[in-house]
Each structure stands twice: as structure tokens, then as C-alpha cells.
N, C-alpha and C positions, 0 to 999 in steps of 0.2 A: 608394166600394167598401169593403165590410166587411173588417176585418182577418182574414187567413187564420189559422185555428186548426189546430194539429197534434194529431191524435188518437192517433197511435202513441206508445207509451211509449218512453223512452230505453232503449238496449241495456244490459243488466245486465253488470257486470264479472264475469269468470270467478271462481268461488269458489276460495279458496286451500285446497289439500288439507290435511287434518289430519295426515296422515302420508305417508311415501313421498317420492319425488323431486319437486322443484318446478323447473320450467324458466324461465329468464330468457333469451330469445332476442333476438339482435340481427342485423340483416341484414348479410351479407358483401358489400360492393361489389365486391371483387376477391379473387383468390388463394383460391379455395375449390373443394372437390370434392364432387359429389353422390354420396352413398353410400346405396344402397337398404337398407330395413329387412330385406330377405331376407338381407343380409350382416350388418348390425349386430346383428340379433337371431337369428342362425342357432343352432339348437339342437344341432347336431352338430359345429360347429367350435369349436376351442379359442380362448381369448382371444388367444393368440399368432398363430394363423392369421388371425383377424378383423383384428387390428391390422396384420399384414403385408400383407393384401389391401388395406386402406385406404391404406397407404403406397404400394404399387405402383400403385394407381389414381390417386394424386396426382402420379406422376412424369411428366415429358414423354416423348414417344416417343424411343427410342434410349438411354434411361438404362440404366445397368448394374444388373442385378438378380441377379448371380451370388451364390452362397452366401457366398463370402469377402467380397465387397463389402458385403453386408448385415450380416455379422458384425462388420466394421469400423465400421459405422454404428450398430449397436444393441448393448446389453449382453448380449443372448442369444448363446450360442455357436453354432458351426456346426451342431452336432447338433440343437438345438431349431429352428433356422431351416430346416434340411433337412426335419425332420418336419412343420413348418407348411406348407412348399411342397407336400409330398405330400398333406396334407389338402386344400389348395386345388385340386390336380389332381383328387383323387377326387370333389370336389363341383362340378367344372366351372368354377371361377373362374380356372383357369390351365392352359395347356398348354405343354409343353417338348419340343421335337424336336431331334434332333442331325442336322446336315447336313454333308456334306463339300464344301468349296469346290473350284473347279478347281485351286487351288494345292495341294490335298491336306490342308489344315488342316480340322479338324473343329470346328464351332461349334454352339452351342445357341441355337435360336430360341425365344423366350419370347413368348407371347401372353396378355394379360390380358383377361378378360371381366367387365364390370361388372354384367351382368344375365343370368346363365345360365338362370334360370327362363323368361325371355322367349324365349331361343334354343330351349329344349326345347319350348315351345308352338308355335313356328314349325315345328320339325322334325316335330311330330306332325301339323300341318295339311298338310304336303307329301305328295304321293303317294309310295308306296313304290317304290323302284327296281326295275327288272326283275330276274328271278331270275338272269339271266346276268351281271349286273353284279357285279364282284368287290367284296367287302367291304373297306372301308378298314382298313389295318393300324394298330392302335393303337401309338403310340410307346412304347418301353420306358422305364420309369422308371430314372433313374440310381441307382446304389447310394448308400446314405447316406454322408455325409462321415465320414472317419476322424477321431476326436477327437485333439487334439494330444497329443504324448507328454508325460508328467509331467516336471517339472524337478526337480533335486536338492532335498533338504530336510535341515536339520540333524538330528543324532541327539538333541540336547538342546535344547529351546526356551530362548531367552534373549531377554528384552525389549530389552536394550541393543543386542544384535546386530541384532535385527529393526528397531529404529528407525534404526540406522546404515545398514542395507540400503535402507530406504525413502528416506532422504535421498540416498544415493548414486545410486539410479535416477532420482529426480526431478531431480537436479542434472546429469544427463548432457546435457541440452539446452543447458547453458551451454558445454559443450565442443564440441558439434556439434548445430546446430539440427535436423538430420535425425533425431536420437534423441529427439524429443518423444514421450512415452508417455502413453497414457490412464491414468486413475487405476486402472481395473480391471487393466491390464497391470502397473502398478507393484506392486499387491498380489499379483498372481500370481507375479511374478518375485522378490519379496523373500525368500521362503524359500531360493531358489537362491543368492542373494548371501550370506545368512546361513550357508549350508553352506560357502562359501568362507572366510568369517570364522572359522568354527568350526575350520577346519584351519590356523589361524595365518597366514592371508594377510591383509595389511593392506588397508584400504579403498583406498588409492592404487594398490596393485598390481592390485586388481580393476578399478578404473576404467581403468587403462592397458590391461588385457587386452580390455575391452569397446570401447574407442575406437581401438585401434591397427589400422592397415591396413584401414580401411573403404573400400568401393568408391567410385569417383568419381561414379558416376551416382546419381540420386535413390534413396533407400531407401523403398520403398513399405510394407514391413512391418517396422518397427524392432523390435517386440516379438519377432517370430519370429527375427530375426537375433540378438538378445541371448540369447534362450532357447537357441538352438543353441550359442552360445559358452559360456554358463554350464554347459551339459551336457557338450559335447564336450571342453572344456579344463579340467574340474574336476581339480585336483591331488590326489594321494593324501595321506592324513594323514601327519604327521611320525612317524618311528619313535620308540618309547618309549626314553628315555635309559637306558642300563644302570646298574644300581645299583652303588655303590662297595663295596669290601671291608668286611666287618663288623669294627667295632672291638672289641678284646678287652675283657673285663670288668675293672673296676678291682681293684687289690690290696686285700685285707681282712686283718685280724689275727684269728686264731682266738680265740674267746672262752674256749677251754679250754687249749690248748697255746701260744697266742700266736704260732704260726707264721703266715707270710704265705701267702695263697692268693688266687686270682682268683675273684670271684663278684659278681653284681649287687648284693647286699646283705650286710651283716655277719652273722656267725653262726659255725658250726663248719666246720672243714675236712673234707675227705673222710674222713681216718682217724678223727677224733674222732666224726664222724657215724656211721661204721660201728660204732665201739666202743659208742656210746650205744645204737644200735639192737640190738646183740647182748646188752647187759647188761639191757636193758629199763628203764633209769633215765635220769636226766639226767646231764650232765657233772659237776656238783658232787657228786652222790651217789657216782659212780664213783670220783672222786678221793679222797673221804673214806674210802670203803671200802678202797681200796688202801693208804692210810696206816695204817689199823687192822690 
């Protein structure tokens, strides 16, 4: 039997682009999330909203996605995260509804949609409801989160005080492990500690104020607790020390009459100065003229 010959040419390798992005992809065997290009390449969502939607879709069911929880997880603040959540709601990737439990407590139900375009297509294919059917009430969007109140700041910047404040805040976890702060919280609270140091409060006194009388239960937001103490317990500046009585001028001998008088520098006494001013000449000429 003759040897089989293959006529099909081998597959050519994909050409390397001369510019732009080049992808090197490896298969994920586990712990991965499928994200559609309708989200990853959305033209009307901000990068913060796209990243937040990707993070939410990767979470297991029941995970906490409250604004404060997300702000503790990421460097973006509560204001930016709240704005990104509103973007995702507006484009159908997220819904949040408030429900009252039988106990009277109000909770927020959050639902994530990984493919809103597909849901819109299904909705268009369904028959329209009868005219008598009431329209569903769209849930109200919660008000944007109130930004955190500003902490005190020193009146005069000082590099040594700022470095001392950074070291003090970073070292608090040695005194109480519950006071472990993120780097961004250390930098945010350092001006408040510097304001205390500017008012002649020692670093040890600031440390005692921040660590004294802490609650016995776990501290979930140590940065907020420290910011409250640094703001509410800020001491007033020390009063300015009163100035002492002014010392009298030293004794001088008059250059003309040799009488003693008080003045900051040597020269003529008051009487001789008046006589010189009245005669229009100096003391030596006055004396000589009187002798003549």
C-alpha cells in the first residue's frame, strides 16, 4: 500500500501585530469569572463601574456589597463607589431594592445581572401584558453617601511633625491589634495628629488619647474611631505667655554737659539737644560762642 501523502498545508501561526496590544492567554483551570465584552468594552460606563461590576460578578451568593464594605475593600471612597453603583443600575447590571423584614428592620436586596442585553432581548420577545395589569414600581435609588467629615489640619506645615504623626499611627497596632490601619487611612489621619503636635501635645499624650477606653468588642472601622477622637478631643492652643516689664534704657553721659541720662545710645541729654536745636548749631559751637 502506498504511503499516504498530505496535501493540506500546515496552519500558519498568527501574525504578531506591529502596534497595539498583544495578548498572551493561558487557560484558567479554576477560580475564574466569565465577563462579557458588552461589559468589558462598554462605551458609556466608567472604568470604576466596569471594574466594580467585574468584582461583584466574581463574588459568591450572599457576599456583602454595601457601599461601606466596598470602600473598605478598595482605595476608592464611598462617593465614587456610590456613583459607580448608580451607573450599573442605570445600564441594567444591578438592581437594589429596600425591603422591610417582619422584625421591622429595613434591608437592601441587591441583584447582579451578568448579561443585561440578553434579558432585554427576552423581554422584547415576550407578549406585552394586558392593559389592566399594573406597571411595576421602579425602586427608588438611595441618596448618595455623605462624604466623611474633614479631620483637623495644622496651621503651619512641618515635615518633622508629619513624620512623627505617620510613625505614631502606624505603631498603634503594637498597642492594640484592632487598630491596624490601611496605608491610605494613615496618610489621611496624619494631618490631624500633626495638628495635635502643633499645639504642644506630646506624641505619647496623643497615643494615650487614641488607645484609652477602647470598647471590648471588635472594632470594625478603626480609622473612623480614630478620626472621631482626633476631631472631637482636639485640645485648644496654649495661651500666649504674657510679656515681662520693659527694662529701662541704660545710663549715658551727655557729650556736652557730662550729666547722666537714660538713652539706648550715647549722645546729648534732653536739655542739650533742645539748646542745639534752638541755636541751629552743634554743642561745641554753642559752648565756644558762649565763652566769647
